[in-house]
N, C-alpha and C positions, 0 to 999 in steps of 0.2 A: 868692654862695653856689655850691661848687662841689666836686663829686665829690674824688677819684681821676682813678675813671675819664674825668674831662669833663677832665684837666691832661693826662690820657696820653692822645685824644684828640685837643687842641685842641692839643698842642705833645709830644712820640713820643721826640727825641734827648733832650727838659732831664729830658721825665719817668723818662728809662732815666738818667744821670744821677745825679739825686736821690734814685732809687731804692735806685743805688749804692753813698751815702753815707747816706743811710741804715740801708739789713739792713748794715754794712762793720761795727759796733759792736751789740752790744745795745743800751745801753741808751745814755736815749737826757737832756733835761734839757727840761721845761714849767714854761713860767710861769705861775700860777692868781693872781688877786685873791683877794685877803683879805678878813674883811666890811671892814673898814675901808680898802678898796683900795690898800693896801700890797703892795706884790706878791712874789712866796711863786716860789721859786726848787724843782724838787722834781726829781729821778731816777725814767725811767720807761721803764720796755720801753718800742713804738710795733711798729704792722708794719702790713701789707697782706692785703686781704682781701675780697671779693667784692667791689669797687672798690671799693674808699672804702681809709680812710688809717684804723684803727685803738691807742684807745692802753686801756692796761685801771689798772687798780688795787684795794691789797685793801681789804676789807671798813673802810667807816670810816675812808681814808684821810684826814687832810684838804686832800689838791690833790681828792680825788672829791666835797667838802662846798659845798670855792671852786666847779668846774663847776658843778652844781648849783643855784650859787643864784644866780650867772654865768660865763655857758660859754666868755665871750672867753678864749684863750690863744698862750703863743705853744710853736711848739717849733723844739729848734734840736737838728742830729742831730751826735754826737761827732767834735769837732777831734782833727786830728795834728798835734803841730809841725813842723814848713815848715822841709825840708831848707836849714841860711843859706847855700851855697853857687849850691845849684840853687830859689828858689822859687817859680818855676815848677811844682816838681812835689809839689807840695800838692797837693793833691785835691782841695783846696775844702771846704766842710761844707752842708749846708744847714739850710734853719727856712719853717715853715712857722708862717699864722699865720689865726684862723680863731672859730669857734662849736664845744667842742662840745657833741653832741646823745647825749647813755644811751639806751643801748638795753635796752632791760626787754621789748623783744619775743621771747618762748621762741624761736618760728621760726629770725628771722632772728641769734640769739644762737646757734643747732644750726647753720645756712649758714657766719659764724665758726666755728665749734669742726674742724669740717669741711673744709671748704676746708685752717685748721692743720693735721691732724693730733691738733686736743687734742680730750680729753674732760673732761667737759662737769661733771661729779661736781670733777676738784678742785683745781674753780674755783669753792666755796658763798661765797655772798658779794657776789662779786668785781663790782665798778661799772666794765662797757665805754664805750666812749665812740667814738662814729667822728667823722670831721672832717668837719662842711663850712666849710672848706679859701679864705681869704681872697684868697692870697697866699700863695705856693711862689717861695721865693730860693734859688740856687746862690751860690758867690759863691768864686772859684778869684784865682791869679795869673798873670800874662802878661804875663811879660817883660820888659817897668820898669812891670808896672802891673796894678789891681786889675780884671778884671772880673762883674761884675754884672750876672744873668739876671734877670729878674726874669715870675712871670707870676698877672696877675693875670684873673679870670673875665671881667670886659668887657670887658677890655684886652687880654687875649689875652697871648703874651712880649714882652718890651721887652731890651734889654742897654742899660746905661752902664759908664761905666770912668772909673776914673778912678786920680791918677798916685800 
């Protein structure tokens, strides 16, 4: 598994496009696993700081409890409706999967808040996680086909096309 820094060092242009899609909208969607193994979809905010992909949760939220019990997650950028007359103008979407690591170390949290220009006292009791990334996917339309860029730690960046 990998950090966001490892993704950016391995495939800088790919990472730049993924980050643009993730930063384009405040809200993303995260999938976690309920205690019975069923999937749960929740809205979430995510950002990049200290070489990591971070996301958080309100105190005691179900998604936080899901991640504490089973850290596997999938995170999806907001997606916009493509222009039907020009599908290639769709900016695409980005997806991450991996394991969430809850951050409880005060020094690491202070560094995160400092880099984001946030006041730690505004987040009392909140849960913060950083992503241990197993894959990153960027999907977009190119002409008459779908381009799927897939990055995994052991394999690097690969491209697939689908008609």
